[in-house]
C-alpha positions in Angstrom: 0.1 0.4 17.1 -2.8 0.0 14.7 -2.8 0.1 10.9 -6.1 -0.3 9.2 -6.3 -0.7 5.4 -9.4 0.0 3.3 -10.3 0.6 -0.3 -9.8 -2.9 -1.8 -12.2 -4.6 -4.0 -12.9 -6.2 -7.4 -11.8 -4.2 -10.5 -11.5 -5.0 -14.2 -8.1 -5.1 -15.9 -7.1 -1.5 -16.7 -9.1 -0.1 -13.9 -8.1 1.9 -10.8 -8.4 1.7 -7.0 -7.2 3.8 -4.2 -6.1 2.1 -1.0 -6.0 3.9 2.4 -4.3 3.0 5.6 -5.3 4.7 8.9 -2.5 4.7 11.4 -2.7 5.2 15.2 -0.7 4.4 18.3 2.6 5.8 17.2 4.2 8.9 15.8 3.2 8.5 12.2 5.2 11.6 11.0 8.5 10.0 12.2 8.1 6.7 10.3 8.8 5.5 6.8 5.7 3.7 5.5 5.3 0.8 3.1 2.9 -1.1 1.0 3.5 -4.8 0.7 1.3 -7.3 -1.1 0.9 -11.1 -1.0 -0.6 -13.0 -3.9 -2.3 -16.4 -3.4 0.3 -19.1 -3.0 3.2 -16.6 -3.0 5.4 -14.9 -0.5 5.1 -11.2 0.4 6.3 -8.7 -2.2 7.3 -5.2 -1.2 5.5 -2.7 -3.4 6.3 0.9 -2.3 7.8 3.0 0.4 7.5 6.7 1.3 9.7 8.8 3.5 8.3 10.2 6.7 7.8 13.7 5.2 6.4 12.3 1.9 9.3 13.9 0.0 10.8 10.7 -1.4 9.1 7.6 -2.7 10.3 4.2 -4.0 8.5 1.5 -6.1 9.1 -2.0 -7.1 9.7 -2.5 -10.9 6.4 -4.3 -11.2 4.3 -1.3 -10.2 6.6 1.7 -11.2 4.7 4.1 -13.4 1.3 2.7 -12.5 1.1 3.1 -8.7 1.5 6.2 -6.6 2.1 6.3 -2.9 1.3 9.3 -0.8 0.6 10.3 2.8 -1.3 12.9 4.7 0.5 13.4 8.0 -2.2 15.7 9.3 -4.6 12.7 9.0 -2.1 10.0 9.9 -3.1 8.3 6.7 -1.2 6.5 4.0 -2.5 6.0 0.4 -1.8 3.9 -2.6 -3.3 5.0 -5.9 -3.3 2.1 -8.3 -3.9 2.6 -12.0 -3.8 0.4 -15.1 -4.4 -2.6 -12.9 -3.4 -6.1 -14.2 -4.4 -9.6 -13.3 -1.1 -10.1 -11.6 -1.8 -7.2 -9.2 -4.4 -9.4 -7.5 -3.2 -9.8 -3.9 -3.8 -8.9 -0.2 -2.3 -5.5 0.2 -0.8 -4.6 3.6 0.2 -1.3 5.0 3.4 -1.6 7.1 5.4 0.8 9.2 9.1 1.3 9.6 12.5 0.7 8.0 12.9 -2.2 8.4 9.2 -3.0 8.7 8.1 -3.5 12.3 4.2 -3.4 12.2 1.7 -4.6 9.7 -2.0 -4.0 9.1 -4.6 -6.8 8.5 -4.6 -6.2 4.8 -7.2 -5.3 2.2 -8.0 -7.6 -0.8 -7.5 -6.4 -4.4 -8.8 -8.6 -7.1 -8.3 -7.8 -10.8 -10.6 -9.8 -12.9 -13.1 -9.7 -15.7 
């Protein structure tokens, strides 16, 4: 199993970023997929989840209305569109498979700062 995140970077408050996660080594279309983040000095925080067919999504209260999770099963790729970014969104963002979560990627850093 391999999950490789990309798309992180430095962005100003109010800005946007789109994260991607390329999945391989398992049947992507059969798995729920998640985004989890970890801010400096804090524990992991679940952010979002999407059903295997992309038909249903869930979000934490902290990102609801600002983030959108999606997936392209033809490309074995998971996405997280992040808008109206805030300082408190600064974290290492992980793509994770399963329900419950069984595999994690290496993470991509998102820093929201002026």
